[in-house]
mmCIF file of the C-alpha atoms, coordinates in Angstrom:
data_MODEL
# 
_entry.id   MODEL 
# 
loop_
_atom_site.group_PDB 
_atom_site.id 
_atom_site.type_symbol 
_atom_site.label_atom_id 
_atom_site.label_alt_id 
_atom_site.label_comp_id 
_atom_site.label_asym_id 
_atom_site.label_entity_id 
_atom_site.label_seq_id 
_atom_site.pdbx_PDB_ins_code 
_atom_site.Cartn_x 
_atom_site.Cartn_y 
_atom_site.Cartn_z 
_atom_site.occupancy 
_atom_site.B_iso_or_equiv 
_atom_site.pdbx_formal_charge 
_atom_site.auth_seq_id 
_atom_site.auth_comp_id 
_atom_site.auth_asym_id 
_atom_site.auth_atom_id 
_atom_site.pdbx_PDB_model_num 
ATOM 1  C CA . MET A 1 1  ? 34.494 -84.218  -25.501 1.00 0.00 ? 1  MET A CA 1 
ATOM 2  C CA . ASN A 1 2  ? 37.012 -82.640  -27.794 1.00 0.00 ? 2  ASN A CA 1 
ATOM 3  C CA . GLU A 1 3  ? 37.556 -85.312  -30.607 1.00 0.00 ? 3  GLU A CA 1 
ATOM 4  C CA . PRO A 1 4  ? 39.474 -84.420  -33.690 1.00 0.00 ? 4  PRO A CA 1 
ATOM 5  C CA . ILE A 1 5  ? 37.263 -83.522  -36.572 1.00 0.00 ? 5  ILE A CA 1 
ATOM 6  C CA . THR A 1 6  ? 37.608 -85.939  -39.346 1.00 0.00 ? 6  THR A CA 1 
ATOM 7  C CA . ALA A 1 7  ? 38.038 -85.208  -42.929 1.00 0.00 ? 7  ALA A CA 1 
ATOM 8  C CA . THR A 1 8  ? 34.173 -86.319  -43.774 1.00 0.00 ? 8  THR A CA 1 
ATOM 9  C CA . HIS A 1 9  ? 33.062 -84.187  -41.018 1.00 0.00 ? 9  HIS A CA 1 
ATOM 10 C CA . GLN A 1 10 ? 34.931 -81.299  -42.296 1.00 0.00 ? 10 GLN A CA 1 
ATOM 11 C CA . TYR A 1 11 ? 33.766 -81.619  -45.547 1.00 0.00 ? 11 TYR A CA 1 
ATOM 12 C CA . LEU A 1 12 ? 30.109 -81.890  -44.446 1.00 0.00 ? 12 LEU A CA 1 
ATOM 13 C CA . LEU A 1 13 ? 31.024 -78.480  -42.443 1.00 0.00 ? 13 LEU A CA 1 
ATOM 14 C CA . LYS A 1 14 ? 32.367 -76.858  -45.512 1.00 0.00 ? 14 LYS A CA 1 
ATOM 15 C CA . HIS A 1 15 ? 29.621 -77.744  -47.834 1.00 0.00 ? 15 HIS A CA 1 
ATOM 16 C CA . TYR A 1 16 ? 26.725 -77.842  -45.527 1.00 0.00 ? 16 TYR A CA 1 
ATOM 17 C CA . GLY A 1 17 ? 27.309 -76.655  -42.261 1.00 0.00 ? 17 GLY A CA 1 
ATOM 18 C CA . PRO A 1 18 ? 26.691 -77.897  -38.951 1.00 0.00 ? 18 PRO A CA 1 
ATOM 19 C CA . LEU A 1 19 ? 22.972 -78.987  -39.849 1.00 0.00 ? 19 LEU A CA 1 
ATOM 20 C CA . LEU A 1 20 ? 21.922 -80.898  -43.025 1.00 0.00 ? 20 LEU A CA 1 
ATOM 21 C CA . THR A 1 21 ? 18.484 -80.831  -44.449 1.00 0.00 ? 21 THR A CA 1 
ATOM 22 C CA . LEU A 1 22 ? 17.360 -84.462  -45.889 1.00 0.00 ? 22 LEU A CA 1 
ATOM 23 C CA . LYS A 1 23 ? 17.896 -83.065  -49.534 1.00 0.00 ? 23 LYS A CA 1 
ATOM 24 C CA . HIS A 1 24 ? 21.509 -82.368  -48.528 1.00 0.00 ? 24 HIS A CA 1 
ATOM 25 C CA . LEU A 1 25 ? 21.735 -85.704  -46.369 1.00 0.00 ? 25 LEU A CA 1 
ATOM 26 C CA . ALA A 1 26 ? 20.138 -87.467  -49.561 1.00 0.00 ? 26 ALA A CA 1 
ATOM 27 C CA . GLU A 1 27 ? 22.855 -85.894  -51.787 1.00 0.00 ? 27 GLU A CA 1 
ATOM 28 C CA . VAL A 1 28 ? 25.530 -87.284  -49.429 1.00 0.00 ? 28 VAL A CA 1 
ATOM 29 C CA . MET A 1 29 ? 23.963 -90.804  -49.410 1.00 0.00 ? 29 MET A CA 1 
ATOM 30 C CA . HIS A 1 30 ? 23.601 -90.532  -53.163 1.00 0.00 ? 30 HIS A CA 1 
ATOM 31 C CA . SER A 1 31 ? 19.994 -91.096  -52.729 1.00 0.00 ? 31 SER A CA 1 
ATOM 32 C CA . THR A 1 32 ? 16.920 -89.235  -53.320 1.00 0.00 ? 32 THR A CA 1 
ATOM 33 C CA . PRO A 1 33 ? 15.119 -87.265  -50.326 1.00 0.00 ? 33 PRO A CA 1 
ATOM 34 C CA . SER A 1 34 ? 11.775 -89.559  -51.084 1.00 0.00 ? 34 SER A CA 1 
ATOM 35 C CA . GLY A 1 35 ? 13.901 -92.665  -51.150 1.00 0.00 ? 35 GLY A CA 1 
ATOM 36 C CA . LEU A 1 36 ? 15.701 -91.585  -48.021 1.00 0.00 ? 36 LEU A CA 1 
ATOM 37 C CA . ARG A 1 37 ? 12.482 -90.719  -46.217 1.00 0.00 ? 37 ARG A CA 1 
ATOM 38 C CA . MET A 1 38 ? 11.129 -94.095  -47.393 1.00 0.00 ? 38 MET A CA 1 
ATOM 39 C CA . ALA A 1 39 ? 14.007 -96.015  -45.829 1.00 0.00 ? 39 ALA A CA 1 
ATOM 40 C CA . MET A 1 40 ? 13.824 -94.223  -42.527 1.00 0.00 ? 40 MET A CA 1 
ATOM 41 C CA . THR A 1 41 ? 10.400 -95.386  -42.035 1.00 0.00 ? 41 THR A CA 1 
ATOM 42 C CA . ARG A 1 42 ? 11.858 -98.511  -41.654 1.00 0.00 ? 42 ARG A CA 1 
ATOM 43 C CA . LYS A 1 43 ? 13.047 -98.218  -37.940 1.00 0.00 ? 43 LYS A CA 1 
ATOM 44 C CA . ASN A 1 44 ? 14.841 -101.646 -37.949 1.00 0.00 ? 44 ASN A CA 1 
ATOM 45 C CA . GLN A 1 45 ? 17.588 -100.766 -40.303 1.00 0.00 ? 45 GLN A CA 1 
ATOM 46 C CA . PRO A 1 46 ? 21.082 -100.115 -38.987 1.00 0.00 ? 46 PRO A CA 1 
ATOM 47 C CA . LEU A 1 47 ? 21.162 -97.015  -40.990 1.00 0.00 ? 47 LEU A CA 1 
ATOM 48 C CA . THR A 1 48 ? 18.063 -95.679  -39.946 1.00 0.00 ? 48 THR A CA 1 
ATOM 49 C CA . ALA A 1 49 ? 18.467 -96.253  -36.056 1.00 0.00 ? 49 ALA A CA 1 
ATOM 50 C CA . ALA A 1 50 ? 21.989 -94.336  -36.586 1.00 0.00 ? 50 ALA A CA 1 
ATOM 51 C CA . LEU A 1 51 ? 20.321 -91.560  -38.440 1.00 0.00 ? 51 LEU A CA 1 
ATOM 52 C CA . ALA A 1 52 ? 17.468 -91.274  -35.744 1.00 0.00 ? 52 ALA A CA 1 
ATOM 53 C CA . VAL A 1 53 ? 20.028 -90.431  -33.421 1.00 0.00 ? 53 VAL A CA 1 
ATOM 54 C CA . SER A 1 54 ? 21.556 -87.408  -35.506 1.00 0.00 ? 54 SER A CA 1 
ATOM 55 C CA . ARG A 1 55 ? 17.929 -86.257  -36.304 1.00 0.00 ? 55 ARG A CA 1 
ATOM 56 C CA . ARG A 1 56 ? 17.015 -82.597  -34.983 1.00 0.00 ? 56 ARG A CA 1 
ATOM 57 C CA . ARG A 1 57 ? 13.582 -81.117  -35.237 1.00 0.00 ? 57 ARG A CA 1 
ATOM 58 C CA . LEU A 1 58 ? 13.768 -77.171  -35.268 1.00 0.00 ? 58 LEU A CA 1 
ATOM 59 C CA . GLY A 1 59 ? 9.934  -76.131  -35.457 1.00 0.00 ? 59 GLY A CA 1 
ATOM 60 C CA . ARG A 1 60 ? 8.375  -78.262  -38.362 1.00 0.00 ? 60 ARG A CA 1 
ATOM 61 C CA . LYS A 1 61 ? 11.891 -78.567  -40.271 1.00 0.00 ? 61 LYS A CA 1 
ATOM 62 C CA . VAL A 1 62 ? 14.211 -81.882  -39.749 1.00 0.00 ? 62 VAL A CA 1 
ATOM 63 C CA . TYR A 1 63 ? 18.170 -81.565  -39.852 1.00 0.00 ? 63 TYR A CA 1 
ATOM 64 C CA . PHE A 1 64 ? 20.537 -84.350  -39.254 1.00 0.00 ? 64 PHE A CA 1 
ATOM 65 C CA . GLU A 1 65 ? 23.820 -83.243  -37.304 1.00 0.00 ? 65 GLU A CA 1 
ATOM 66 C CA . ALA A 1 66 ? 26.775 -83.205  -39.654 1.00 0.00 ? 66 ALA A CA 1 
ATOM 67 C CA . SER A 1 67 ? 29.010 -84.864  -36.777 1.00 0.00 ? 67 SER A CA 1 
ATOM 68 C CA . ARG A 1 68 ? 26.930 -87.691  -36.344 1.00 0.00 ? 68 ARG A CA 1 
ATOM 69 C CA . VAL A 1 69 ? 26.431 -88.191  -40.086 1.00 0.00 ? 69 VAL A CA 1 
ATOM 70 C CA . ALA A 1 70 ? 30.350 -87.848  -40.379 1.00 0.00 ? 70 ALA A CA 1 
ATOM 71 C CA . GLU A 1 71 ? 30.596 -90.667  -37.815 1.00 0.00 ? 71 GLU A CA 1 
ATOM 72 C CA . ILE A 1 72 ? 28.260 -92.791  -39.423 1.00 0.00 ? 72 ILE A CA 1 
ATOM 73 C CA . ILE A 1 73 ? 29.892 -92.820  -42.916 1.00 0.00 ? 73 ILE A CA 1 
ATOM 74 C CA . ASP A 1 74 ? 33.442 -93.208  -41.237 1.00 0.00 ? 74 ASP A CA 1 
ATOM 75 C CA . GLN A 1 75 ? 32.008 -96.313  -39.555 1.00 0.00 ? 75 GLN A CA 1 
ATOM 76 C CA . ASN A 1 76 ? 31.044 -97.595  -42.846 1.00 0.00 ? 76 ASN A CA 1 
ATOM 77 C CA . LEU A 1 77 ? 34.156 -97.038  -44.437 1.00 0.00 ? 77 LEU A CA 1 
ATOM 78 C CA . ASP A 1 78 ? 36.371 -98.313  -41.943 1.00 0.00 ? 78 ASP A CA 1 
ATOM 79 C CA . GLY A 1 79 ? 34.513 -101.586 -42.528 1.00 0.00 ? 79 GLY A CA 1 
ATOM 80 C CA . SER A 1 80 ? 32.704 -101.889 -39.360 1.00 0.00 ? 80 SER A CA 1 
ATOM 81 C CA . PRO A 1 81 ? 30.490 -104.995 -39.682 1.00 0.00 ? 81 PRO A CA 1 
ATOM 82 C CA . ASN A 1 82 ? 27.662 -103.312 -37.048 1.00 0.00 ? 82 ASN A CA 1 
ATOM 83 C CA . LEU A 1 83 ? 26.572 -100.969 -39.485 1.00 0.00 ? 83 LEU A CA 1 
ATOM 84 C CA . LYS A 1 84 ? 25.462 -101.685 -43.082 1.00 0.00 ? 84 LYS A CA 1 
ATOM 85 C CA . ILE A 1 85 ? 23.924 -98.750  -45.103 1.00 0.00 ? 85 ILE A CA 1 
ATOM 86 C CA . THR A 1 86 ? 21.269 -100.172 -47.514 1.00 0.00 ? 86 THR A CA 1 
ATOM 87 C CA . LEU A 1 87 ? 18.604 -98.004  -49.030 1.00 0.00 ? 87 LEU A CA 1 
ATOM 88 C CA . ASP A 1 88 ? 15.906 -99.479  -50.493 1.00 0.00 ? 88 ASP A CA 1 
ATOM 89 C CA . THR A 1 89 ? 13.961 -96.976  -52.691 1.00 0.00 ? 89 THR A CA 1 
# 
């Protein structure tokens, strides 16, 4: 359970904290909040399925776990074929 913190996770923690808002996530993914929200309505996209796991609701607010977002980003950077990030805006 004590996995080493990657550089990506460290960056997200430093700039956004342990939970990212939709606005912060869109900033990290180089998208707009509305574009990301539209992409997340498509449940069959690999990115949105991966992000759904990191989604947490606190009251009416939606947040995304920085650790899981970092895992998603790192998997893509490693060239893993099972995760292809495409945002249709």
